[in-house]
N, C-alpha and C positions, 0 to 999 in steps of 0.2 A: 344593810348594804349602803355604802356611801352614795347618796343621790348625785353629788357633784361628779364623781368619777363615772357613774353610769350615764350621765348626760354628756360625757365627752364625745366629741365627733369622732367617727371612725377614721377620719382623715389622719388623726394623730396616732393611729395604731401602726406599729411596724409592719411594713409590707403593703400599706394602703396608699396614702398620699392623696392629694386633692383630685386628681383625674379618676383614680380608681374609686374613691369615695363617691364622686358624682355618679359614676357608672352603677355602683351597687345601690345607691339611693334610687336612681331611675328605674332599675330593673326589679329590685326586691323591696323597695320602700324601707330600707334600713339606713339610718343616718347616725345613730349613736351606739355606745357600748351596750346599753340595755337591750336595744332592738336586736343587736347581733347575738347577744347571749341567749335570747329567747327564740332564735331561729334554729329550731331543733331539726336533726335529721329526720327524714320521712321514712327511711328504711336503713338497714344495716347489712354489710357484706362481711362474711367470714373469710378473711384473707390469710388464714393459717393453713388453708388447704391448697394443694397444687394438683393440676391435672396434666395428663399426657395428651399430645395432639391426637394420638390414635384412639383415645377414649371419648373424644367429642362426637356425639351422635344426634344431638337435637338442636334445632334452630331456636333462638331465644334464650338459651341457657347462658349463664355467666360463668366464665372460666378464668383461672389463673395459671399461667404457663411460665416455664423457664426455658429460654432458648436464645437463638441469635438470628439477626437479619442478614441474609446473604445477598439479596438483590433489592434495589430500590430504583423505581423509574416513574416518570410522569407520562400519562397517556391521555388521549383525548385533546380537544381544543375548546376554547371559549368556556361557556358555562358547564360543559361536560368534562372539563379537565379535572383529573384526579391523580393522587399520588398512590402508587401500589408498591407493596413490599412482600417478599416471601419470608415467613418466619419458620425456623426449623428447630426441632428437638430430636432426640435420638429415635423417636418413633414415627416421625413423618413431618409434614409441613402444612401450613395454612396461610392463605393470603390475608394481608392487612390492607385496609383502604382508608384514605383520607379524601373526602370529596371537596373540601375547601382547603387549599394549600397556600402556604406562604414560604418565603425564603428562610424565616426563622425555623420553621418545622423541618424543612429539608436539611438545613445545616446541623440541626440538633441530633439527627439520627446517625448513629455510627454503625458501619457494617462490621460484622464478625465479632461484635462485643456481646457479652452475655447480658440479657435483659430479663427482668421480671415483667410479665405482661398481664394486664387484666382487661377484660372486655366482654361484650355480649356477642354471641355467635349469630350470624345472619346466613340465610340460605337463598340463593337465586339461581334458577335453572339447574338445580342439582349440585351446585358448587357452593361450598361453605367459605365464609370469610368473616373477619372481625373488623367492623368499621370503627374508626376513631378510637383505638385502644389507648389505655394508660400504659406508659412505658417508664421503667426505672432501671438504672444500671444495677446489676446484681452485685451486692456486697454484704458483708456480715451485718452492718448497721441496718440496712433495709430489711434484711431477714428478721432481725430482732423486733423491728417495729410491727411486724405482722403477728404479734401475740394478741392483739386486740381485735374486737369487731370494728369495722370501719364504717362511719356514718356517711350516708349519701344525702346531700342537702338539696332543697329546692333550687333550681337554676333556670337559666334562659339560654336560648341560642346565642344571643348577643354577648352574654357573659363569657361563654365558652370561646366564642370567636375572638374576644378581646383578651383571652388568656387567663380569665378567672375561672379555672376549671374546679372540679370538686376537690382535687388535691390541693390547689391553692387556697380555696375557701377553708378547708380543714386546718391548714397551717395558720390562717388568720384567727380561727377559733382557739387554737393552741396558744397563740400569742396573747389573745384576750384573756384567757384563763390565768395565764402567768401574771398579767397586769392587775387583775381584780380579785385574785384568789382570797387574799386576806380581808377583802371588803365585803365578802358574801356573809351576811348575818342571818341567824335563825329568825323565822317569823311565826313559828307555832310554839305554844307553851309546852313545857316538858311533859305535863300530864297527858296531853294529846299524843305526843310522840311515843310515849311509853304504852299507852292504852292500845294504840293501833299499830305498834311496832313499825314506826316509820323511819326511814333513812333521814339523816340530817340534811339540811338544805344545801350546804356547800358541797357535800359529797354527791348529792343527787344531781346538781347542776354540772359538776365535772363529769360524772358518770354517764349522763345522757349524751354527752358529746364524745366521750372517750371510754366506752364500756370495756371492761376486761373479760366479761362473760355474760351470757344470756341472763343468768340468774340475777346478777348485779344490775343489769339494765332494767329488768322487770321491777325491781325494788325502787330504782330511781324514777321510773315512769309513774309508779303507784304514788310515790311521795309528791311529785310535782302536780299530778292530777288532784290529789287530796287538797293541796294548797290552793290551787286554782278554783276548785268548786267551793271550798270552805269560805274563801273571802268574797266570792260572788254571792253566796247565800247569806252571809253576814250582812253584806251591803243591802241586799233586797229586803231582808226582814227588818233591819234597822230603819231602812227608808220608809217602810210601812208604818212602823211605830212612830217615827218622827213626823210623818204626815198627819197621823191622827192626833199627835200632841200639838202640832203647829196650826193645823187647818181645822178649825171648828166648823161643824156643819149645823144646819138648821135642825132643831130637835122636834120631830113630829111626835107630839105627846100621845096621840090617839090613833087608832086604826081608821076612824072616821066614818060618817054616815054613808058616804058614796060607796066605799068598799063594802060595808055591811049590806046596803041595799042591793048592790050588784050580786054579791055572793048568795044572798037569800032568795032574790027574786028574778035576776036576769041570767045567771049562769045556767046553761041548758044541759050541762054534763058534769060528771064528777071529776074533780082534779085527781091526778095520780099522786101516790105517796111522795114521789120525787118532787112534783110541783109544790105540794104542801110544805115539804121540808125547805125548799129554796125560798118560798114566800116568807117563811118564818125567819130565815137567815137575813133576808132583806129587811124585814120588819124590825129586827133587833138592831141592825145598822142605822136605820132611819130614826130610831128612838134613842140612840146612844149619845148624841151630842157631838160626835166626831163625824167628819165628812166621809160618806160612803164612797168607796172606790172599788167596785166589785165586778168581777168578770163572770158572766153567766154563759156556761157552755151547755150545749145540748144538741143531739143529732137532729137531722132534718125531720120535721114532723113531731118533735117531742113536746111541743107546747110552750115554747119560750115566749111567744108573743102575748099570750094571755097572762102569763106571769108578769111581763113588763107592763101590760095595761093595768093590772091590779095594783102594781107598785105605784103607777101614776095616780091611781085613785086615792092611795094613802096620802100622797102629796097634796092633791086637790082637796081632800077632806080636811086637811090641816090648814087650808087657806092659801096654798101656794100654787104656782103654775108648774106644768110639766111639758116636756117636749120629747118627741121621738124623731131622731135623724136617721134617714135611710140612704142607701147608695144610689137608688134609681127612682125616677118619677113613678114608674109603674108600681113599685112597692109602696111608695108614699100614698098613692091614691088607693091602693088595696087596703092598707091599714085604715085610712080615713073612711072608706066605704064600709069596712067591717065593723067599725066602732061608732059611726055617726048616729045610728038609730038607738043604740044602747046609751050613748051620751045624751041624746035627746030625752030618753026616759029618765035619766039620772039628773036632768037639768044642768048638764055640763056643756059649755061652748067649746066645740072642737073645730079646728080649721086646718087647712092644708096649704103649704107654701112650697112652690118649686120655682126653678129658674124661668119656666115658661108661663107662670101665673100672670094674668092680665094686670096692666099697670094700675088701673082704677081699683081692682080688687086688692092689690098689694098695698096701696096707699091706705085704704080703709082698715085692712088687717093690721098694719103696723101701728096705727093709732089705737085700735082696740087692744092690741097686745100690750102696748106700753101703759095703757090705762088699767089693765087687769081684767078687761071684759072677756078675754079669751083664756080658758082654763088649760086646754091641751092643744098644742101645735104639733102637727106632723109635717115633715118635709125633708127635702134633700139638703145638700150643702148650702142651699139658699138661706137656711136658718142662721148661718154664721156670718152673713153679710153685716157690715158695720152699721147699716141703717136699721137692722132688726133688733129692737130692744124689748126686754121683758120688764114687767113691773116687779115681780119677785119669783124668779125661776128657782124652784125647789128641787127638781129632779130632771136630769138630762139622761135620756136613754139613747145609746148609740147602737143601731142595728147593723149587724155584719161589720164589726169594727175594722176588720182587715182591709176594707175598701177605703178607709180614711187614713190619712197621715196623722202623725202626732200633732203637728202644728194646726191642722184643720180642727181636730177635736178640742184642742186647748182653747180655741177661740170661744167655744161655748161657755167655758168657765168664767170668761171675762164679761159675760152679759149681766153680771150681778155685782153688787158691792161685796158679797161673800160668795164663794164658789158653791154651786149646787151639788147635791148628791149625784153620783155618777154610776149608772148601770151600763156596762159594756156587754153586748151580746154577740155570740158567734155560733153559727150552725156548722162551722168548719172545726170539727173536734181537734184539739191540740194535744199531741202526745204528752204524757205526764211529765217527762223529763224536760221537754221543751217549755211547757207551761211554767215549771219551777224555775227555769233558767232565764226566761224572757219576761214572764208576767209574775215572777216570784214575789214582787212587792204588792201585788193586788190580793184582795181576798177573793176566794174562788168558790163558785157554786156550780154543781153539775146536775143537770136533769138526765139521769141515766136510765130512764124508763119511758117507753112509748105508751100512748093511750091504748086502752084495751080495744081489741077488735081490729087493730092494724094488721094487715096481711103482709107477709114477706113478698117483696117485689122480685119477680122472676126475671133474671138477667141473662141475656144471650149475646155471644159475640159472633157476628156473621160478616162475610165478605160480600162484595157487590154481586157475586155469583148467586147469592141466595135471595136476590131482590124480588123475584116473582113470588116466592113463597111468602116473603114479608108482606107484599101488597095484598095477597089473599087474606093473610091474618088480619091486617088493618081493616079491610073491608068487612070482615066478619065481626070485629069489635064494634065498628061504626054501626053495622046493621043491628047490633044488640043495644044501640043507644049510647055507646061510649064515645069518647073523644081522644084525639091523638096530638101530641107535640112532635114536631120535627125540627131539630136544632142543627144549625150549620156553624162551623167555627168562623169567628170574625175577630181577628186579633186587633185590627184597627179598622175603623170605618173607611179610611182612605185607601185601604189595600184593594185595588181593583179586582184582583184575582178572587179574593174571598167574596167580595160583593157579587161578582159574576156567578160564583158557585151558588150563592143564596138565591139569586133570581132565576138561574137555570133550574135549581131544585124546585122552586115554586112553580115554574112552567111545567116541569116534568110531572109533579104531583097533580097539577090542574088537568093534564091530559089523562092520567091514570084514574083520577077521581072527578069525572066531568059533572058539570051542572046539568040539569037541576037536581040530580040525585045527591050530589055532595056540594058543600060550600067550604072554601078555604080562606083563612085569614093569613096575613103576613105582617110581621113586626120587625123593624130594625132601627138602628140608631139614627139614620138619616131622616126618618119621618118626624114631623112635628108632633108635639104632645097630644094635640086634639085627635090626630089620625091614629096614633098609637092607642089612645084611650078608647076610641071608637072600635078599633079592631079587637082590642082586648075584651071590651064589653060584649061584642058579638059572640066571642068564644065562651065567655062566662055564661051567657044566656043560651048556649047551645044552638045558636043560629048558624055557627060554622062548626064543622066537625074536626077540621085539621088546622092547627096553628103552625105555620112555618116561620121560624124565628132565628135570630142570633142569640147569643148568651145573655141578652137583655132580660130574659126570663129566668136567669140562673137562680136568683134568691127570692124567697118569700111567696112567690105566686102560688095560690092555694085554690085549686078547682077540683073538688072531689069527684066529678064525673069523668075527668081525664084519666085514662088508665094505661096509655101507652106512651112511652118516651122513645123516640128514634133519634139517635145521635150520629149524624153523618160525619165522616172523617174523624172518627173517635180517637184515632192515634194522635191527633193534634191537640188533644186536651190532657191536662194533668189529672191525676187521680182525684184530688180534692174537687175539682170542677166537675168531673164526671159524676161523683157522688152527689154533689149539689143538684145537678141537672136531673139525675134519677129521682131525687127527692121531691120533684114537682108532681110525681104520680104517687099512687098508694095512699091518698089522703081521704079516700072514702071507703065504702063497704065492699067495693068490687075488687077482684083480683087484678093486680097491675103488672105491667111488663116493661122492661127496658131492653132495647136492641142497640148494641154497639156495632156500627157499621164501619169497617176499615177496608183498605186495599189488601191485596193478597200479600204483598211484601211489607214487612214491619221490622222495626228494630227490636232487639232483645228486650229493651226497656219497655217499649210499647206493648209487647206481648205479655210482660209481667203485669202491666196496668190492666189489660183486658182480663187476664186470668184472675187477678185480685177482685175485680168488680163482679165477675161471674160467681166467685166462691163465697163472697160475704156481703151483707148489707150493713155490717157494723162499722159506723163511721170512725170509731177509735182504732179499730184494726187497720182500716184504710189509711188513717192518718199516720200510724206507725210505719206502714209500708211506704207512704209518700215521703216521710222523713228519711227513710233508708235510701230511697231512690234519688231524691233531689238535694238532701242536705238542709240544715236549718235556715240558712240565709235565704235560699230560694223560696222556702215555704212562707217565711215571714214577709218577704218582699223588702225592697229598699226603703219604702216609706216607713216600715215598721221597725226593723231591727238594726239598721245600719250594719256595722261589723258585729258579728257574733263574738261574745266575750271570751271564747276558749281558744287557747293555743294548742293544747294537747289532749283535752277531754273530748270523747266521742259521745254525743248525746244518745246514740243507739246502744252501743256495746257497753257503755259505762252507766247504764240506768240504775243498776243496783247500788253502785257507790254514790251516785247523786242522791238517791233516796236515803241512804245511810247517813250521809253528811248533812242533809237537810234536817233530819231528825236530831242529830247531834247539835246543830246550831240552834234549833228551836228549844232544846233543853237548856243550853247555855244562856240564851237570851231570857228565857222564862225565869231562871234563877238569878240572873245578873243583867238586867235590861241595859244598864249603862256601862257594862264591862269595867266595873270599878274594883272588883275583887282582885287580890294580889295575883292569883293564878291567871287572870285574864288581862292584866295590864299590857302584856306584849301584844295581844290582839288589838286592844284599844289604840296603842301607839301606831301599829301598822295600818289600822283602819283609818286613822286620822290622816296618815300620809296619802292614802288612796283617795279619800273623799275630799274634793275641793269644796269650798264654800259655795252653796247654791241658792239661787233665788227661790222663794217659797213655791212658785208655780212648777218648779222642777220636780216637786214631790208628787206631782200627779202624772201617772204613766201616760 
């Protein structure tokens, strides 16, 4: 396809012009021929069928009628002014309504002329009407045009108000296809087209806009999805290969005495087979000579942290430094406290660095880090400050990677002359198709097995009406020596309403669980680090039985004696966050419970989230449902994904085709890594057009 023509401004398309081009750019972000071509209809209407007015029986149905307008009048005043017409056929009549009128509209409607009408039926106070219908004069030419399915394009109120209706937009697409028809070139090799029985590219792009039949439309959509997925997967897999070729990593020649000592003498439990498999995958990467860039997935409580620590021991055993970056100070200190005694026994200098670390401590730490005295540094985003320099950082571990933006993570790579090996961890399971499409350039490890003895967390959805029963249950658990989390939603610390809910909740629980029989801790983001650490430590030591908190304890907090998680206003949390919070319990030998407390009134989506949590503890099933409810962009967040790469592919319903094409691409690349074979030259040519020259650091996700 000729790139110059595709880059032509839509201003120069017949029927557009500078004013309309500016409007379409502002409303739909379409500025050139290519963007217009790939603005596909989101649904289709069969305009070959006609209805009679007497057949109309349901509100919301789309109908096409043939008849005439007998009366036309304006009623109401000011903002309530509207244009009303009565539309007749041989079987009856129905009212037409335009809520925003102008002189052009009034002058364009002719009484007693035969029209083809299309619109959606509305019902108000038992009376049916059709608001803002499409009207066309009835003639043979207009009847002939209705042999096709008719595409409905994304639009806005402003576009319709300014006269760029769906009918007008469709005519612009027709004009575009006439202009660029001969310039649409094939971009898939013939052997792929034949093997998968795919429609040609030119035919598919014309057909998706102007389909003649459902069967033809399905073939066009299948072809364009294939192309979209194929080139994304080619780019991701090639990116991984290029990164390994261009970015050499430190070669860790041995497993090291630190790892061996820990495994033989310090490890107090048996690793699961899944943990052993993942450690082997990481070990192979670290010894390969190429820079490791691996994503480690595992459900809450699956044992990712110990795998990460043992990976750090390999780096340290080979004479390099390692770091673990976490999203919260609580998690940083928890990792530090968990490993400091083990590190002391292994003669490893471990330190912790957060934004609230004291100035004198920071000064000494930075000197020791730069001189190589510190082997393992745990901390928050404070690790990426410009003043923090390592002597030889060999492994960077990012815990809960979705909490950090790409730019934040990449700063760690620049701490060295050469980039360190990178292990990215997430306890938020990523649906397989999303992982392939967003993280497809990373090597991936999954810990898909929980440690033996872990009990299923019993989950209940309750309303505020059940609160007395809940309080009795909590007292019973506490009387048996167990502890309780109570979490309140806090979207932003500045939101007074949320903060008031938290403090009110703390006061309510203080009344229901009075001293000296019970003791309660509270943690939130407005507290300084010393106070948070003090309250957390009291809870860890079982000096307090209830911890009232915001989502600051969402990730990583590990207290085996805590057996109950109460999530207040649970309807305000997403599925992934609910699953993360539930994962704070169930970490010991005792049966654990999660209570989702909501108001009586809930949205349909909120009810689905509650039902999903009650039905399953499987993080991957929950992730699939979360993807279905929220879509990929919201799950990844703006820091992570930016715009999702798909125009037409659906990551949920198209999972089978994504897997099929991923395997095809892997086979092609394994046989022809540089796409030099004659059969693959077309792929190579198109890939070259897609990929712009990139700086070496762009090859790190």
